[in-house]
Residue, then its C-alpha position, 0 to 999 in steps of 0.5 A: m585653631r592652635l594659633t587662635l587658642s594661643l592668642c586667647i591664652g596670651c590675652l588672658i595672661f596680659v589682662s590678668l597681669s594688668f589687673a594685678q598691677s592695677t590693684e597693687p597699692t598706689r597710696t603711701v602713708t608714714i606712721t609717726i607716733d608722738d609722746l614716747p615712751v607712753v601716754t597714759r594716766r594709769h601710772s605703773p611700770e607694768v602698764y607702761r610696758d604692756i602698752t609699749q609692747r602691744l603697740v610695737a608688736s602691732l607695728k611689726r606684725n603689719e611691717v610698719q617702719a614707724i618713727g616714735f618721737v620722744n619727750e625725754k622728761k618722761l624718762y625721769t622719776d623724781g629727777q632721776l633717770d628711770t631705767s624701766k622707762v628707758s627700757l621702753l625705748k629699747i623695745w622700739l629700737e630692738a624692733g628696728l624702729e626709729l626714734g626722733n626728737h619731740t623736745y624734752s618737756h613738750p613745750s609750745l614754741h608759742n609760749i617760750s622764747l626761741d632760745e629756751y626752745q632750742k635748749e629743749i631740743l638739745q636736752g631732748e636728744v641726750v638719752t635717745r642719741q645714746l640709746s640709738k647709737p648701738y643700733g646704728k641709728a641717730p635721731v634725725y627728725f624733729r616733731h614740733p609739740f602741738l605742731h606749733t611752728g612759730r608765730s612769726v616767719g622770723t622765729r620759724d626760719s630761725l628754728l629751721q636753721f638751728l635744726s639744720e645745723h644740728g642735723y635735724q629735719v622737720a617731720p611734717v604731718s598731713v593727716d592730723n587728727a584728734d586721736y588724743l581725745f578718743a584716747a582720753a575717753y578710752e582711758r576712762a573706760l579702761i579705768d571704769q572697766d567698761a568693756n561695752m564703752q571700750q568697744k564703742i570707742r574703738g569702733a567710733y575711732l576707726a570710723y573717724m580715722e577712715d573719714y579723716f583719710a578720705y577727707y585729706e585725700q580729697q583735700s590733697q587732690v583739690l589743692l595739688g591735683r594729686e594725692i601726696a605721700q601721707t604722714l599720719l600723726l598718732h600717739a603712744n597710747a592704749l587706744n592705738a595699741d588696741t586698734f592699730n591692727e584694724l587701722a592698718t587693715m583699713l589703710r591697706q583696703r584703701g590702697y595704702s602701703f607703709v613707708p618710712l618717713s625718709e621715703a615720704l619726704k621724697d614727695k616734692a610737695y614737702t619741699t616745694q609747697k610754700d608755707t607762710f603759716t604763722g597762726a596759733a593752731g597746730i594744723s596739717w601741712i596740707h592746710r598750711w599750704a592751702l592757707t598760704q595759697g589764700k584758700g577760704g572757708d569753703f576749702f576746709k569744709g567737711e572736716p570730720q568731727v569727734p563724736e559728742f559722747v567721746n568729747s564728753l567722756a574725754e572732758s570728764f576725765 
């Protein structure tokens, strides 16, 4: 009897441990945030600081090792470096977060020469590199504005060589989305002081983002037979400052844990998948790989759409 009881207890412990292991996060996502220091049409130092502080606080609260990509032109006012704007980047660094290069003025590689674009990259690291040094950091990741990576293989490969020579690695995006449209609509509602519309936009945005994760999870499975380490593109705006707690909760409920970009890039998909995409659009790396493999229209069906009321409000702004 005693032996039977011991065996039963042992079985229960084994089952409990197995269940605990099976419910631990098996998906990973990296949070990347573009257009630092901040994206808003409410131009005041107080608004800039409020958005930045709330966004960074939310990242810290959720233990997210995010990276923010800086447009250094936005650090200047009337041609002079603005210390109040520079201080916004220090908030990121003091929180232990990483900063990356997003060019100086956010040009499209499709609209300027490669030489001009390279100068933009070098000009876009001056302040960030200086600020990061006391924190033992340096900008080592580059994010293409608009995700435009070149209209020819030659241009794209020449840029990759230039980036490598200057110590940069490209920051890919697997979960691309239109958060900027929701953010524009949200700014309109904030300016109008329309609390009901603000709430409606936040709810629609969170539902849209969950649909997008489901979409790219499925896309990854179909294309690669597994889910990759996801890399999410967001922007440094009031909408994300106000919703990131809920977004993080949703992602955890989907089984995600948050990892730094360096960890995500260990996924072999980012180094072994062939990418010959030279189209005009800025698209997810998953879709670049799919187009390179010759996938047709059916593969891309089901991509979530921005609600019409959000589009209308964003366009009116």
